[in-house]
C-alpha positions as CSV (number, residue, x, y, z in Angstrom):
1,M,0.0,0.0,0.0
2,E,1.6,3.2,-1.1
3,A,1.3,6.5,0.7
4,H,3.1,9.8,0.7
5,V,3.7,12.4,3.3
6,G,0.6,14.5,3.5
7,D,-1.8,11.7,2.5
8,H,-4.5,10.6,4.9
9,V,-5.0,7.1,6.3
10,V,-8.4,5.9,7.5
11,V,-8.4,2.8,9.7
12,E,-11.7,1.1,10.1
13,G,-13.0,0.5,13.6
14,A,-11.8,-2.7,15.2
15,R,-15.3,-3.5,16.6
16,V,-18.8,-3.1,15.3
17,G,-20.0,0.4,16.0
18,M,-16.5,1.8,16.5
19,A,-15.8,4.9,14.4
20,P,-13.0,4.9,11.9
21,R,-9.8,6.8,12.8
22,R,-8.3,9.3,10.4
23,G,-4.8,10.7,10.4
24,E,-2.2,12.4,8.3
25,V,1.0,10.7,7.2
26,T,3.9,12.7,8.5
27,E,6.7,10.3,7.7
28,I,7.4,7.2,5.7
29,L,9.6,4.7,7.6
30,H,11.2,2.3,5.1
31,G,12.3,-1.1,6.4
32,T,13.1,-4.6,5.3
33,E,9.6,-5.8,6.3
34,G,7.9,-3.1,4.3
35,D,7.0,0.5,4.8
36,R,5.4,1.9,8.0
37,F,3.8,5.3,8.4
38,R,4.1,7.8,11.2
39,V,0.6,9.2,11.5
40,R,-0.7,12.3,13.4
41,W,-4.3,11.4,14.3
42,E,-7.1,13.9,13.9
43,G,-8.8,15.0,17.1
44,D,-6.0,14.6,19.6
45,A,-3.0,15.1,17.4
46,H,-1.4,12.0,18.9
47,E,1.3,10.4,16.7
48,T,1.9,6.7,16.3
49,V,3.7,4.4,13.9
50,L,1.2,2.4,11.8
51,V,1.8,-0.8,10.0
52,P,-0.5,-1.0,7.0
53,G,-3.2,-3.6,7.2
54,P,-6.4,-4.7,5.4
55,D,-8.5,-2.4,7.5
56,M,-6.7,0.7,6.3
57,R,-7.1,2.8,3.2
58,V,-5.0,5.8,1.9
59,E,-6.6,9.0,0.7
60,P,-4.5,11.5,-1.3
61,G,-3.8,14.6,0.7
62,G,-3.2,18.1,-0.5
63,R,0.5,17.6,-1.1
64,Q,2.5,20.8,-1.2
65,L,6.1,20.9,-2.1
66,D,8.3,21.8,0.8
67,R,11.0,23.8,-0.9
68,T,13.2,24.0,2.2
69,S,14.0,20.4,2.8
70,V,14.5,17.1,1.2
71,R,14.7,14.0,3.3
72,V,17.0,11.0,2.9
73,D,16.3,7.8,4.7
74,V,19.1,5.3,5.1
75,T,18.6,1.6,6.0
76,L,21.5,-0.5,7.1
77,S,21.9,-4.3,7.2
78,E,25.0,-6.0,8.4
79,D,26.8,-9.1,9.6
80,A,30.3,-9.5,11.1
81,D,32.1,-8.8,7.8
82,H,29.7,-6.8,5.6
83,C,27.5,-3.8,5.8
84,E,25.0,-2.7,3.1
85,A,23.2,0.6,3.0
86,V,20.2,1.7,1.0
87,A,19.5,5.4,0.8
88,R,16.1,6.7,-0.4
89,T,14.9,10.2,-1.2
90,R,12.1,11.9,-3.0
91,V,12.5,15.1,-4.9
92,R,9.1,16.3,-6.1
93,D,7.6,13.2,-7.9
94,R,10.9,11.5,-8.5
95,E,11.9,8.7,-6.1
96,I,15.6,7.8,-6.0
97,S,17.4,5.1,-4.1
98,G,21.1,4.3,-3.9
99,W,23.0,1.3,-2.7
100,G,26.4,1.0,-1.0
101,R,28.4,-1.9,0.5
102,A,31.5,-2.2,2.7
103,R,33.4,-5.4,3.4
104,R,35.8,-5.8,6.3
105,N,39.3,-7.0,5.4
106,P,40.0,-10.0,7.6
107,A,43.2,-8.4,8.7
108,D,41.4,-5.3,9.9
109,P,40.0,-4.9,13.4
110,E,36.3,-5.3,14.0
111,L,35.0,-1.7,13.9
112,P,31.4,-1.8,12.7
113,I,31.2,2.0,12.6
114,V,33.8,2.0,9.8
115,G,31.7,-0.4,7.6
116,E,28.6,1.6,8.3
117,E,30.2,4.9,7.4
118,L,31.6,3.5,4.1
119,A,28.4,1.8,3.1
120,V,26.3,4.9,3.8
121,A,28.9,7.1,2.0
122,R,28.7,4.8,-1.0
123,A,24.9,4.8,-1.0
124,L,24.7,8.6,-0.8
125,A,27.3,8.9,-3.6
126,D,25.0,6.6,-5.7
127,V,22.0,8.9,-4.9
128,S,24.1,11.9,-5.7
129,H,25.1,10.6,-9.2
130,Q,21.5,9.8,-9.9
131,L,20.3,13.2,-8.8
132,I,22.9,14.9,-11.1
133,G,21.6,12.7,-14.0
134,A,18.0,13.6,-13.2
135,A,18.9,17.3,-13.2
136,A,20.6,17.0,-16.5
137,D,17.6,15.1,-18.0
138,S,15.2,17.8,-16.7
139,L,17.4,20.6,-18.1
140,E,17.8,18.8,-21.5
141,S,14.0,18.4,-21.7
142,A,13.4,22.1,-20.9
143,L,16.2,23.3,-23.3
144,G,15.7,20.8,-26.1
145,R,19.5,20.2,-26.3
146,P,22.1,18.1,-24.6
147,V,23.7,19.5,-21.4
148,A,26.7,18.5,-19.3
149,L,26.6,19.2,-15.6
150,H,29.9,19.3,-13.7
151,V,30.3,18.7,-10.0
């Protein structure tokens, strides 16, 4: 079930006669088990994390572009010798995700933070390159000619 920040969720009552709850999605939490939504409920403005279920529906909200911030979510998975990072962001209607991996050399000490930092840096670099490509594509479409963007 796909939702975006600003959309509304409606959760049907758990019992007969119980009124549905309605809230606004304030954050999308990406995870290996699927997305969860941080929701600010109408009435009491209480916030909870909601796992989508069959008793929930999403209604499009009045999405407005927040020109002051873009959010990047990074998810890490690791074992003793490897760390992988997935970085996700949304710029307007374009969703971009990047991937990075770090592997510990067997001769190196066990310092998980180093693998995490490298994997995140590589995932963010991947996102960065994709954003530059997206910007070039947008500019080429607007200008009607090839462009080269330099970083």
